[in-house]
C-alpha positions in Angstrom: -0.1 0.1 0.1 2.8 2.5 1.0 4.7 1.6 -2.3 1.5 2.2 -4.4 1.0 5.7 -2.5 4.7 6.7 -3.4 4.3 5.6 -6.9 1.1 7.8 -7.4 2.8 10.7 -5.6 5.8 10.5 -7.7 3.8 10.4 -10.9 1.6 13.5 -9.7 4.8 15.5 -8.8 6.3 14.5 -12.1 3.2 15.5 -14.1 3.3 18.8 -12.4 6.7 19.4 -13.0 6.1 18.7 -16.8 3.1 21.0 -16.8 5.0 23.7 -14.9 7.7 23.6 -17.6 5.3 23.5 -20.6 2.9 26.1 -19.6 2.8 29.7 -20.4 1.6 32.1 -17.7 0.3 34.8 -20.1 -3.1 35.3 -21.1 -4.4 32.9 -23.7 -5.7 34.2 -26.9 -9.4 35.5 -26.5 -9.4 34.7 -22.7 -10.4 36.3 -19.5 -7.3 37.1 -17.4 -7.6 35.3 -14.1 -6.3 38.4 -12.2 -7.3 41.9 -11.3 -7.0 42.4 -15.1 -10.1 40.2 -15.4 -12.4 42.6 -13.6 -15.3 43.8 -15.6 -14.6 41.5 -18.4 -17.8 39.8 -19.7 -17.9 38.1 -23.0 -14.3 37.8 -24.3 -13.2 40.3 -27.0 -12.6 39.4 -30.6 -9.3 41.3 -30.6 -6.3 39.8 -28.9 -2.5 40.9 -28.4 -1.2 37.5 -27.7 0.4 35.7 -30.7 0.0 32.0 -31.1 3.3 30.2 -31.2 2.4 26.6 -30.5 0.4 24.3 -28.1 0.5 25.7 -24.5 -1.1 24.4 -21.3 -1.6 26.3 -18.1 -2.6 25.0 -14.7 -4.3 27.4 -12.2 -6.0 27.5 -8.9 -8.3 29.2 -6.6 -8.4 29.5 -2.9 -10.8 31.4 -0.7 -11.3 31.5 3.1 -13.8 33.4 5.0 -14.2 34.5 8.7 -17.8 34.8 9.4 -19.5 36.6 12.2 -23.3 36.5 11.3 -26.1 36.0 13.8 -29.8 35.2 12.7 -33.3 35.3 14.1 -36.9 34.2 13.0 -40.3 33.7 14.6 -40.2 30.0 13.5 -41.8 28.2 16.4 -39.0 25.6 16.5 -36.2 28.1 16.5 -33.0 28.4 14.3 -29.7 27.0 14.9 -27.2 28.9 16.9 -24.5 30.5 14.9 -21.1 31.3 16.3 -17.9 33.3 15.0 -15.4 31.3 13.2 -13.5 30.4 10.1 -15.6 28.6 7.4 -14.3 25.6 5.5 -11.6 26.7 3.0 -12.7 26.3 -0.6 -10.3 25.4 -3.6 -10.8 24.9 -7.6 -8.2 23.4 -10.0 -8.3 25.0 -13.6 -6.6 23.6 -16.6 -6.5 25.5 -19.9 -4.9 24.5 -23.2 -4.3 26.5 -26.4 -4.9 23.8 -28.9 -4.6 25.9 -32.2 -4.6 29.6 -33.4 -7.8 30.9 -31.9 -8.8 27.4 -30.2 -8.6 27.0 -26.6 -10.2 24.6 -24.0 -10.9 25.1 -20.3 -11.8 22.5 -17.5 -12.6 23.5 -13.9 -12.5 20.9 -10.9 -13.8 21.6 -7.5 -11.4 20.4 -5.1 -13.1 21.5 -1.9 -16.4 23.1 -1.4 -19.2 23.5 1.2 -21.5 20.7 -0.3 -19.1 18.3 -1.5 -16.3 16.9 0.3 -14.6 15.1 -2.5 -13.0 16.6 -5.7 -15.4 16.7 -8.8 -15.5 18.0 -12.2 -17.5 21.2 -12.4 -17.4 21.5 -16.3 -15.6 22.9 -19.3 -15.8 24.2 -22.8 -14.2 24.4 -26.0 -14.0 27.8 -27.6 -13.2 28.7 -31.2 -12.5 32.2 -32.5 -10.5 31.1 -35.6 -10.7 28.3 -38.1 -7.1 28.3 -39.3 -7.0 24.8 -38.3 -9.0 24.0 -41.4 -6.9 26.3 -43.5 -5.1 29.5 -43.0 -7.6 32.5 -42.6 -10.4 30.3 -43.5 -13.5 32.4 -43.2 -11.4 34.9 -41.3 -13.9 37.9 -42.4 -16.7 35.9 -40.6 -14.6 34.8 -37.7 -13.5 38.5 -37.0 -17.2 38.7 -35.4 -18.1 35.1 -34.5 -17.3 32.9 -31.5 -18.4 29.5 -31.0 -18.4 27.9 -27.4 -19.4 24.3 -26.6 -19.4 22.6 -23.4 -20.9 21.4 -20.2 -20.4 24.6 -18.0 -22.2 27.6 -16.7 -24.3 29.0 -19.2 -24.2 32.7 -20.5 -27.5 34.0 -19.2 -27.5 37.4 -17.8 -24.2 39.5 -16.7 -24.4 38.7 -12.9 -22.7 35.6 -13.5 -19.6 37.3 -14.7 -19.2 39.0 -11.3 -20.3 36.0 -9.0 -18.0 33.9 -6.7 -17.6 30.5 -8.2 -16.8 28.2 -5.2 -13.2 29.5 -4.6 -13.1 31.9 -7.7 -14.1 35.0 -5.8 -11.6 37.3 -7.3 -14.2 39.1 -9.7 -17.0 39.5 -7.0 -16.3 42.8 -5.1 -18.5 41.4 -2.1 -18.6 38.0 -0.4 -22.0 36.8 -1.2 -23.7 36.2 -4.5 -27.2 37.7 -5.3 -30.3 36.3 -3.7 -31.6 34.7 -7.0 -28.4 33.4 -8.1 -28.8 32.7 -11.7 -26.1 30.1 -12.2 -26.4 26.5 -13.6 -24.1 24.0 -15.6 -25.5 22.4 -18.5 -24.6 21.1 -22.0 -24.9 23.6 -24.5 -24.0 25.4 -27.7 -23.5 29.1 -27.8 -23.0 31.2 -31.0 -21.8 34.7 -30.6 -21.9 37.7 -33.1 -19.6 40.6 -32.0 -19.9 43.4 -34.7 -18.2 46.5 -33.3 -19.7 47.4 -30.0 -22.8 45.1 -30.5 -23.2 41.7 -28.7 -25.7 38.9 -30.0 -25.7 35.4 -28.7 -28.0 32.4 -29.3 -27.6 29.2 -27.6 -29.4 25.7 -26.9 -29.1 23.4 -24.1 -30.9 20.3 -22.8 -31.6 22.1 -19.5 -29.9 19.3 -17.3 -27.4 19.2 -14.7 -27.0 15.5 -15.1 -28.0 14.7 -18.8 -29.5 11.4 -19.7 -30.5 9.6 -22.8 -33.4 8.0 -21.2 -36.5 8.8 -23.0 -39.1 10.6 -20.7 -36.8 10.1 -17.7 -39.1 11.1 -14.4 -41.9 12.1 -16.8 -44.1 10.6 -19.5 -42.9 13.0 -22.3 -39.7 13.8 -23.6 -38.1 17.1 -22.6 -37.8 19.7 -25.1 -34.9 21.8 -25.6 -33.9 24.8 -23.5 -33.3 27.9 -25.4 -31.4 31.3 -24.2 -30.0 34.2 -25.9 -28.5 37.6 -25.1 -28.2 40.9 -26.9 -26.4 44.2 -26.0 -24.0 46.9 -26.5 -20.7 47.6 -24.9 -18.5 50.7 -25.8 -15.5 52.4 -24.2 -16.8 55.8 -25.1 -13.5 57.4 -23.9 -10.4 56.6 -21.7 -12.6 57.4 -18.7 -16.2 56.1 -19.6 -17.3 52.8 -20.5 -21.1 52.1 -21.1 -22.7 48.7 -21.3 -26.4 47.5 -21.6 -27.5 43.8 -22.1 -30.6 41.9 -22.1 -30.8 38.0 -21.7 -33.8 35.5 -22.1 -34.1 32.0 -20.9 -36.8 29.2 -21.3 -37.0 25.9 -20.2 -40.2 24.5 -21.2 -39.8 20.8 -20.2 -41.3 20.0 -16.9 -38.1 18.2 -15.6 -35.4 20.0 -17.3 -36.4 23.3 -15.6 -35.8 24.2 -11.9 -31.9 24.3 -12.4 -31.5 28.1 -13.3 -31.4 29.3 -9.7 -30.2 25.8 -8.1 -27.4 24.9 -10.4 -24.6 25.8 -8.0 -23.8 22.7 -6.1 -20.8 24.0 -4.3 -23.0 26.0 -1.8 -23.6 29.6 -0.8 -21.5 31.9 1.1 -23.4 32.7 4.2 -23.0 29.6 6.1 -25.9 28.3 8.3 -28.0 31.3 7.8 -31.7 30.6 8.6 -31.0 27.1 9.3 -33.6 25.8 11.7 -34.6 23.1 14.1 -37.8 20.9 13.3 -40.2 19.5 15.7 -37.5 16.8 17.0 -34.8 19.7 17.4 -32.9 18.1 14.6 -30.8 20.8 12.5 -31.4 21.4 8.9 -28.3 21.4 6.5 -29.2 23.9 3.6 -25.9 24.4 1.7 -27.6 27.1 -0.3 -28.6 29.1 2.6 -29.1 32.7 1.9 -30.2 32.2 -1.5 -33.7 31.8 -2.9 -34.8 29.3 -5.6 -38.4 30.1 -7.2 -38.5 26.4 -7.8 -40.5 26.4 -11.0 -40.0 23.0 -12.8 -40.5 24.8 -16.2 -39.9 28.5 -16.3 -39.1 31.6 -18.6 -36.8 34.2 -17.3 -35.1 37.4 -18.4 -32.6 39.6 -17.0 -31.3 43.3 -18.0 -28.1 44.5 -16.8 -26.7 48.2 -17.1 -23.0 48.7 -16.6 -21.2 51.9 -16.1 -17.6 53.0 -15.3 -16.4 56.5 -15.1 -12.8 56.7 -14.0 -12.8 55.1 -10.5 -16.7 55.0 -10.2 -18.4 51.8 -11.1 -22.3 51.0 -11.3 -23.8 47.5 -12.1 -27.5 46.7 -12.1 -30.0 43.9 -12.5 -33.6 43.8 -13.2 -34.7 40.2 -13.5 -37.9 38.2 -13.7 -38.8 34.6 -13.7 -42.3 33.0 -14.2 -43.5 29.6 -14.0 -44.8 28.4 -17.3 -45.9 24.7 -16.4 -49.2 23.1 -17.4 -52.5 23.0 -15.3 -51.1 20.9 -12.6 -47.7 22.5 -12.1 -46.1 25.5 -10.7 -47.3 29.1 -11.6 -46.4 32.4 -10.4 -43.5 35.0 -10.8 -40.6 36.7 -8.9 -38.8 39.9 -9.7 -35.1 40.8 -8.6 -33.7 44.0 -8.3 -29.8 44.5 -7.8 -27.6 47.6 -7.8 -24.1 48.1 -7.0 -22.1 51.3 -6.6 -18.2 51.0 -6.1 -15.4 53.3 -6.1 -12.0 52.1 -7.0 -8.7 53.9 -6.2 -5.1 53.9 -5.8 -2.3 53.9 -8.4 -3.8 50.6 -10.0 -7.4 50.9 -8.6 -6.3 48.1 -6.2 -8.5 49.4 -3.4 -12.2 49.9 -3.5 -15.3 50.3 -1.5 -19.0 50.2 -2.3 -22.4 49.2 -1.6 -25.0 46.6 -3.1 -28.6 46.5 -2.7 -30.5 43.4 -3.6 -34.2 42.5 -3.2 -36.6 39.6 -4.6 -40.4 39.7 -4.4 -43.2 37.8 -5.7 -45.4 34.5 -5.2 -45.8 30.9 -6.5 -48.4 28.4 -6.4 -49.8 25.1 -8.1 -52.6 25.9 -10.8 -54.9 23.2 -9.1 -54.5 24.6 -5.7 -57.1 27.5 -5.9 -56.1 30.9 -4.8 -52.5 32.4 -4.8 -50.8 32.7 -1.7 -49.6 36.1 -0.3 -46.3 37.1 -1.5 -42.9 37.2 -0.1 -40.2 39.9 0.2 -36.6 39.6 0.6 -34.3 42.4 1.1 -30.5 42.7 1.4 -27.9 45.4 1.7 -24.0 44.6 1.7 -21.5 47.4 2.7 -17.8 46.6 2.1 -14.5 47.0 0.3 -11.4 45.2 -0.7 -7.7 45.5 -1.4 -5.7 43.7 -4.2 -2.5 43.0 -2.2 -1.4 41.7 -5.6 -3.3 41.3 -9.0 -4.0 37.7 -7.7 -4.6 38.3 -4.1 -7.8 39.9 -2.6 -8.8 40.8 0.9 -12.3 41.9 1.1 -14.5 42.7 4.1 -18.2 43.2 4.2 -21.1 43.9 6.4 -24.5 42.3 5.4 -28.0 42.6 6.5 -31.0 40.5 5.1 -34.4 40.3 5.9 -37.6 38.2 5.0 -41.0 39.5 5.1 -44.6 38.9 3.6 -47.5 36.1 4.4 -45.9 33.6 2.3 -43.2 33.0 4.9 -45.8 32.6 7.8 -45.2 29.2 9.2 -41.9 28.7 8.0 -38.3 29.4 9.4 -38.2 32.5 7.3 -41.2 34.2 9.1 -40.1 37.7 10.2 -36.5 36.3 9.7 -33.3 38.2 9.4 -29.6 37.8 9.5 -26.7 40.3 9.7 -23.0 40.5 10.4 -19.5 40.6 9.3 -17.7 38.6 6.7 -13.9 38.8 5.9 -12.7 36.9 2.9 -9.3 36.2 1.7 -8.9 35.1 -2.2 -5.9 33.9 -4.2 -6.4 33.1 -7.9 -3.8 32.5 -10.7 
């Protein structure tokens, strides 16, 4: 046994040594930098200053650790679990990127440690094609000046908020510690086609809507599941050295009864605010909700849209969300709708804008019901404010601090752990990504 372990460890070290010798730590072609330089990068650009000079491999990692001091309360008859002040379980990611050919690269991400899973597991990956020179030099070069093709089993490009969220340990792009309440993030098999003429952005995509795809016909239902469709259109312009404006709108529809319900529940790594609103049941047994602090509308089939304005003027930065999701099931399925509002205002300063402070407002309101259940229930409201800031110690190392306050109200929460519930407190997070 010991001999086998030594052989395995030796192979691992030799493998990493070879990769370290072969890899190029520059940004790959048509890529998003894994550093402070990647802030406010949304879809990758159709221009690149990186010359292709052969096959390259890059191995990267993400590490995040938080100190949490949050308290919570509600009118739930059985009470909530008691929260203390301590360090959360550190999280880690492993990323492997390869430049396969001119304008062709592949990405793979593995979650090494997360709140929800103890073991390492593959998040997903994709192949991105920005040039077709592997067919013939300059093949359809005029078309490929504006077209990008991305195929994979990874997070889909619905909305702009997912470009600023924490992806397990990859928290470098998120100016705050937590993600949004209705966190639109899911990993699905997809094909995305982008058209980027000038400052305009158009994307059309399809997916089967599944986190765990299956070829079984009519799995969990008596009908096969139709295709999930999503799209995005927008405008992104650097108006001057000081001013950048961006506005996008995204649309997502999952008509199949069992291939919906993933858009706001697709993150299997777990939410940032550990244990908030976790409760005791009638037997005084504690719940374990790894998505604590988030809200999933739970529509098995749904249609959603998200509108995102972004403005950056010198060190001032604004990002907004207007989003609505609607249950579109049949007569015996879920109905209703929820609306999410979000607004971030930041000020970045320093010689390299390495220090920032800001505030985020986030709210969700709406209702849901079964069509066969008669009258609609009273609605629910969730409101959150984050105040904080951060310091990029280096371009790959970030320290951030925030104070969060969150409240739950509405008759729809009566008789649940969220009845007149709230949580608030301090979060300090250290992040390393490379």
